[in-house]
Residue, then its C-alpha position, 0 to 999 in steps of 0.5 A: m476944276k474938272i467935272l465927269s458928267l455920267f448920263d449927262g443929258i442936255s448938260i444941265a450940270q454944266q448950266a449950273f457950273k456956269e451960271l456959278c461963275f466956275e471955270v470947268e473942264y467938263y467931260a461927258s458921258e452920253i448916247d443920245k445924239q439930240a441930247i448931245s446936240i442941245t450940249q455943244k450948242n449951249h456948252p461947245q468946248t464940252i468934252q464927249i467921251g461916249s457911252v458909260e459903259e465904255v468909259y475907263g476911268r484910270e485911263t479917260c478922266i484924271d484927277i477929277d473933282l466931281i463925278i455927277g449923274g442921274s443914273p437911268c430911272q426907268d425901272l425904278s420909277i412908280a410911273k412904270k408898272n412891274r419895275e424891275g428895279l436896279k436889276g432892269q436893263k436902263s437902271g441897272l446902269f447903276y452900277e457902271y457909275v458906280r465901276i467908275l466912280n472906283e476906279v477915278k475916286p473923285k473928291y466929291f460925287i452926286l448920284e441923283n434918281v427918282a424919290s418913288m423908287p422901291k425901298e428895296a433899291k435906295e437901301q441897296i444904293s445907299e449901301i454900296l455908296r455907303v452914304e444916305p440920300i436926302m430928298i429935296n423937292a425941285s418944288l422950293v426953288s422952282a415952280q414945279q413939283r419933282k421929288r428927287l434923292f441925292w447921294i452927296g459923298r466926299l473922299v475922306g481917307g479913300k473913303y467916302e464919307q457922307l457929306k450933309i447938305e441942308q434944304p434949300e428955302d422956299r422961293k414961293i415960285y408958281l405956275k402963273d410966274i412961269l407962263e408965256s403969253g401971247e402969240a407964243v401960246k395961240e398955236k395950239a389952243y383947245c376950246l371948252t365946252a359949255h359943260q366943262k366950264d359949268f363942271i370947272n367953275d361949280f368945282i371952283k366954287r364949291h372948293q375954293g376955300n379949301y386950297v391948303f396944301k403946301d408944296k403940291p399941285i392944287r387940285i379944282g377939277s377933272l374933265g370925263k373921267g377924271g384920269q391922272g391926264d384930265r386933271i385941272y390945277s390951278i396955276h397959283g400952285k406947283s406944275v405937276c410932271l411933264s409925262a412922255n407915255g401918258g394918256g388924257r388931254g393932259a397927257k398925265t401931266g395935268l391941265y392948268l386953269i387960267t381965271g378970268g381975264a379981266k381987271g378984278k376976276t382973278l379967282e382969290i386961291r392960297k398961292d401954297g400949292k406946287s406943280n408937278l414932275l417934268t420926265t422924260v415920259s411928258t410931252d403934252s403938260l396942258v394949260v386952261l387960258k380962259d375959255y381955253f386949254r393948250p400944252l405947255t410950251p417948249i419954253e415954260c418947260e425950260r422955264l419949270q427946270s430953270l433953264p434959260d429961256n430956248y436952251t433946248e431951241g432947235l429941235a422938235k417940241t415933243n423931242r424938247k420937252k422930253l429931253l427936258g423931262n429927263g433932266f435934273n432942275c438946275a435950281v437944285i444942282k446949283y444948290i448943291i454945288k454951293s454947299i459942296y463948295r461952298k467956300d470956292y464959291l464964296k471967292t468966285r463970286r468976289t473976283t467976279 
């Protein structure tokens, strides 16, 4: 099977195929040298073909089965003020995806982008691709709330038609399930003041019976002025999105409270909330550990993206988190691939 991945990043799509035991010939279009280094570390057989602007389908990629890609979202995301939409320099690369799709004519295509994009951009993309998107929240298959739109098409009679995908089942994975412990979390811990502890404890006592928000982070308090980077969430819910250009102690990703530590002192909170999205702009998602708070580790960020531990090992921590925030959730992509290639997947499972 031949796969062409545009805006490949750290090749999470390839990892999904690998975990599903598919044998693939994988072409990757990526220009970030650090991302490429992570791809080649994990998948040394990857065929790197450079920038999407220099990919000419009829010459470079023949008999492609699937094109997959998440075109840059910076000009579409709600995280950016005065977003320019598809007219923006980065998000406008969507049109390169369309050009290559029309040149290559693969059997299937998958396009991913942020669910928070303007309605106008969503409608424009749907009109060009002639399929409607499905919104899948990674919170169903991971500990991270990450809403993404997926346009999924199948080539029929020379034209693409929509391939309908059902929603995945909720695996009920929460932030508490993916946290590291021991030496790995001691490197960067900050003590809470007595006033902060009193405020948080008071907030919990007053609100712990009200946490009924399904598939969302459970907010239990805040520090300082309560900006997005200083909001505190329970680890019994989902994590919030890692954000690279945020401010505050949680860098726009939130702080996470780990209560108790002694047997019988765990706070009783309903386990039906979710964590937010990992984004390219996230650097310091924070966890409160008893009387301390700390950043999420790179391994925890990898787990939020449903990747193997140390997948991004070899780079600085900040760069690892940024690349992870810019990628797919691996479990979501695996689910979509299984839905597209269900018969082939079942055959592969029987022979492995």
